[in-house]
C-alpha positions as CSV (number, residue, x, y, z in Angstrom):
1,M,190.9,76.9,74.4
2,K,188.0,75.3,72.6
3,L,186.1,76.1,69.4
4,I,182.4,75.7,69.6
5,I,180.5,75.3,66.3
6,A,176.7,75.4,66.5
7,I,174.4,74.8,63.5
8,I,170.9,76.2,64.3
9,K,167.7,77.3,62.7
10,P,167.9,80.9,61.4
11,H,164.9,82.2,63.4
12,K,166.7,81.2,66.6
13,L,169.8,83.3,66.0
14,E,168.7,86.4,67.9
15,E,167.5,84.4,70.9
16,V,170.9,82.5,71.0
17,R,172.8,85.8,70.6
18,K,171.0,87.4,73.5
19,A,171.4,84.4,75.8
20,L,175.2,84.3,75.0
21,S,175.5,88.1,75.6
22,E,173.8,87.7,79.0
23,L,176.3,84.9,79.8
24,G,179.1,87.3,79.0
25,Q,180.3,85.8,75.7
26,P,181.7,88.9,74.0
27,S,182.1,87.7,70.4
28,M,181.1,85.1,67.8
29,T,181.2,84.6,64.1
30,V,177.9,83.9,62.3
31,S,177.5,82.4,58.8
32,S,174.5,81.6,56.7
33,V,174.8,77.9,55.6
34,E,172.7,75.2,54.0
35,G,172.6,71.5,54.7
36,F,170.4,68.6,55.6
37,G,170.3,65.6,57.9
38,R,167.3,63.7,59.1
39,Q,165.2,66.7,58.2
40,K,166.0,66.2,54.5
41,G,164.8,69.0,52.2
42,R,161.6,71.0,52.0
43,T,158.8,71.5,49.5
44,E,157.6,74.9,48.6
45,I,154.9,76.2,46.3
46,Y,155.6,79.1,44.0
47,R,153.0,80.4,41.6
48,G,151.1,77.2,41.8
49,A,154.1,74.9,41.0
50,E,155.6,72.7,43.7
51,Y,159.4,72.8,44.1
52,Y,161.5,70.5,46.3
53,Y,164.7,72.0,47.8
54,D,167.3,69.5,49.0
55,W,169.1,72.1,51.1
56,V,167.7,73.6,54.3
57,P,168.9,77.0,55.4
58,K,170.7,77.1,58.7
59,V,173.0,79.5,60.6
60,K,176.5,78.5,61.8
61,I,177.8,80.1,65.0
62,E,181.5,79.8,65.9
63,L,182.9,80.8,69.3
64,A,186.4,80.5,70.7
65,V,186.2,80.1,74.4
66,K,188.2,79.1,77.5
67,H,188.0,75.4,78.4
68,D,186.1,76.1,81.6
69,Q,183.3,78.0,79.7
70,V,182.4,75.2,77.4
71,Q,179.7,73.5,79.4
72,S,177.8,76.7,80.3
73,I,178.0,78.0,76.7
74,V,176.8,74.7,75.2
75,D,173.9,74.6,77.8
76,V,172.8,78.2,76.8
77,I,172.9,77.4,73.1
78,I,170.8,74.2,73.7
79,T,168.3,76.0,75.8
80,S,167.9,79.0,73.5
81,A,168.0,77.2,70.2
82,R,165.7,74.2,71.0
83,T,162.3,73.9,69.4
84,S,162.0,70.2,70.2
85,K,161.4,69.6,66.4
86,I,163.5,67.8,63.9
87,G,166.2,70.1,62.5
88,D,167.1,72.0,65.7
89,G,170.8,71.5,64.8
90,K,174.0,70.3,66.2
91,I,176.9,71.6,68.4
92,F,180.5,70.5,67.9
93,V,183.3,71.2,70.4
94,L,186.9,71.1,69.1
95,N,190.3,71.8,70.5
96,L,191.7,75.1,69.5
97,D,195.5,74.9,69.5
98,K,196.4,78.5,68.6
99,A,194.9,81.9,68.0
100,V,196.7,85.0,66.9
101,R,195.4,88.6,66.7
102,I,196.8,89.9,63.4
103,R,196.8,93.6,64.5
104,T,198.8,93.1,67.7
105,G,200.4,89.7,67.3
106,E,199.0,88.5,70.6
107,W,198.7,84.8,71.0
108,A,196.3,82.3,72.7
109,W,193.6,83.7,75.0
110,D,195.0,87.3,74.7
111,A,194.2,87.2,71.0
112,L,190.5,86.6,71.6
């Protein structure tokens, strides 16, 4: 099993969710997060005053998947989240050693 973590722009979430659903990915966890990389912060004007925010809002998607699904899921996320502008995000793929469904006690892939 693998854990895929994708950090994307918030306005791309629905497009990514639809694309993953069409691929047959049944579940994911989504969190609102903030961060910055090359994009740095952003400047906004509120009531005539200029404010600089160091943190940029993003969305973090986490998916537990079978090893053989990783490439197709990563490809779908890239295709549906890309704007070709700085700040599109990152995807991380990690090994997932164990998963347990609390309600039933099922392990590994059966727990997902």
